[in-house]
Every structure is written in structure tokens, then in C-alpha cells.
Residue, then its C-alpha position, 0 to 999 in steps of 0.5 A: m331281353k333274350m339272346t338269340v338261342i340254337k338247338i339241336r333238334g332231337d338226340n345228340l349228333y351222331q356222325w352219319d346221321t341224316g335228315r337232322q335239323v336245328e331249332i333257331f329262336p330269335q331274339q325279339g325283333l329279329t328275323v332268320n333269312k339264312v342259315h350257313f353251315a361250315d364245311p369241314n372239308s373246305d373253307l366254304a358254307i353251305p347255305v340252307t333257307p330256314k322253313t317255320e313249323n309250329d312257330v318255331i324256325i327250322a333249318d335242315i343240316p346238310d348230310e355232308i356236315l355229319q360226314s365228319t367228326k369235326n364240330m358243326r359250326i353255324f352262323i345265323m343271319l339276323y336282320t332287324d326291321t331296317r335291314r341290319m345284320t348281326v351274326k350268330e355262332g352256334t358250335f356243336g360236337i358230333i360223336p363218331r360212329p362207324k358208318p351204316s352199311d345202308y347209308i346213301y350220299s347226298e348228291a352233294t357229296c358226289e358233286q365231282c363225280k357228277e361233273k365227270q359224268e357230265r362231261i362224258s355224257t356231252l363228249e358222247k354227244l359231240v361223237e353223234t353229232e361231229k363225226e369229224r371229232a369222233d376220234t378225240a372225243e372217244t379217246e377223251v371219253e374213255r381216259l375220263e372213264s378209267e380216271l372216274e373208276t380208279e378214283t372210285s376204286r381208291a375211294n372204296k379202298a380207302e374207306a374199307e381200310v378207315e372202317a377196318n381201323k375204327v369199327f372195332f374201337s369205341t368212341e373212347g379208342r378202345c377196342h371192344t371185339r374178340v374176333l377181328k375180320v379184316p374186310e377185303g380191299v384193305t391193303s395195310i393195317g395202320e400203325y397202333a391200329f389195334s394196339g393194346c386190344n386186350s379183348l381180342t383173341e382171333a384175327e384174320i388178315p385177307s389177301s389184298v393186305t400187303t403191309i401190317n405195319r408197326y406196333s399194329f398188334q403189340h400188346c394184344e396180350n389174349l390174341v391166340n391165333v393169328i391167320l395171315n392170307n398170301g399176298i402180305k409182303s411185310i411185317k413192320m417192327s413190333a408188329f406183334y410185339n408181347c403178344k404173350n398167348l398168341t400160339n399159332i400163326i402160319l406166315p404165308d411164302t408171299i412175306e419177304s421181310i420181317e422187321q426187328s422184334a415183330f414176335n418178340i415176347c410172343t411167349k406161347l408161340e410153339t412153332i414157326n415157319i420162314p418163308p421162303l423169300v424172307t433173305s434177313l432175320s433181325q434184331n429180337v425178331f424172335g426173341s423171347c419166344k420162350s416156348l420155342k423149341r426147334i426152329t429151322i433157318p432155310s437155305n434163303v436167309k442169307i443174313l442172321t442176327t440176334a433173332f432168337y435171343a432168350c429163347t429159353s426152350l430152344e433145344t434144337v437149331v437146323i442152319e441150312n447152307g446159304v447162311e452168309i453172315l451170322s452174329g456171334q450173339v444169335f442165340d445169346e441166352c438160349s439156355n436150354l439149346i443142346n442141337l445146333s446143326l451148321p452149314n457146310t459152308 
């Protein structure tokens, strides 16, 4: 006797697919009344009533199930003639991919937003029909509209950031782009976001980004040119570590902190500027930048540690008045340093 079989109709399942279906071939003597799709974002299931086309039982896969990359789980309610029920379970993988630009969310996905909007409409009617409660209702409407706008903005920013960190990677997690332009609206670059992307040669970070997190671009050995727009405040530890071919980068004036080893082993970097809000240059922040020849430490820098360790081509260093703590090893192994101008204080 053949067992009940569940099949995907058409090609493999991809993230963000719409209009997909499953085919069900029940064991002889069994009928299918309901198909339940496990919601990957909750403990609930989405019930679907199947239909029959050309003697094949078909159930529509809810679009929201395919917005996730988690395995799709299906539970089929099978009944005998005497109404005894059995359950057939199936699990199917979903292949990750970027969200299409023309993707339209289903009503189910926006259910919470609809509930808020319906509540707003109800309160607006109260304003018209119950004058004595108008002020209170208007205040509630404004609060809900503000909350809805804030949640929508947060969701858009989060979605943009996810796309920024994923869209340039294949399903194996390997970066495959040469020129990276992070979308406006992203507020930070995640840890390891583009680590080891050896195909990457250029990157532009928009003004909406305030933080470049740890190891974001480490080991991008073919990265040559980086454009940082005003708005960035913090470059975390080892963000551009071992970018051996990095030649062009200008640090915007909005940067407040550059953590240790941020540009360590950027061996092609010939010039670097210190932004006016940076007060400390930490360990190896520009260590082993073997093409760096001249550096000026502005007066805003108060603490100078081993920031330029092993910059073997460094010849001239000017330290302006303002440095309060100067490490004894700040220029250790800078074998070609011949001109060092120290402050009067």
C-alpha cells in the first residue's frame, strides 16, 4: 500500500517566492481536509483548505511562510471513512535569496499594522459622533499614528540593514561584488559583514551609518578605495584590518573614536588624516602601515599609544600641542623615522 506523499509543485522553494503550492497524494482510503503550515515566527500554524485540480490535491503555500529561510514544516490532517484522523508531516528547505524590489507583502504579514489602522479609524469616528470625548480621541489617534510611523521607519531601516549585509553574498555566504554601495538608511555595518570579501575593490558608506563594527571589512585584501561620508562616529576594532591594498580613504570630521587595529596592516596606505573629534589613538590603530611616510597628530589627540607600530616607511611625524599621554613605544620599529617634532608642553 502506498504511503501519503507530499511534493512541491514546480522548482525548489526560494525565499520571497509567492504563489507556490504543494501537491498531496494521500494513501488509498484517506481524504485530506486541512493542511497546516507552521509559522516560523510563532508557535502557531496557518491552516489552508486544499483544492483538487485534475485529480491532484493542491494546497497554496502562504506567502509569509516563504519570507523566512527556516525549513517549511507541513502537517496534513488525513481522515478515514470512519473519521479516524492521522497526521502526515513534511519538511522542506527554503533557499535564501535577496528580497525582490517589487515584492508586495500579503495582508497577513501586515495584520498588526491593519489592526492599528482600524483602531485609528474607530477613534476618528468617535471624534465626529461624541463631541465630549473628541479631545481624548484625537490625542489617542495622534499617539497611534506616531507609533505606527516609528515602527514602520524602524522596520524599513532594519530591512535595509539586513539587505546591506546579505545582498552581496551568495547562498554559500561568499561575497561576490566588486563595488559596494551601502543603501542610505542603514545605521551600522555589522560585525564580519564583508570580512574576507576578496573580490571587493571599492566601498561607499552613506551618511546614515554611524558605526562601522568590529571586523566589518577585515581581510578584504583587494579593497583599494573607501568613501566614508559625514555621519560616521565610530570605527570599531580591526574594522579594516589587513586590507593590504587599501590606498585611498579620508576619515570624515564626524568620527569621534577609532579603536585598536582599525587600519592595522593596511600596507599600501600612504596618507591618513586624524579627525578633529578623535582624542585617543589606541594600540596598532595604524600599525604596520608600511607605506605611510608622514603623519601629523593634531592638538585634539590627548592620548597617543602604540598607534604607529612598525610603520617602516614613516619618515616625518609632527605632534601638535595638546598630547597629554605619550607611550614610549608609540613609534617602535619605525626604522626610517628621521624627523620628529614634539610639542612644547
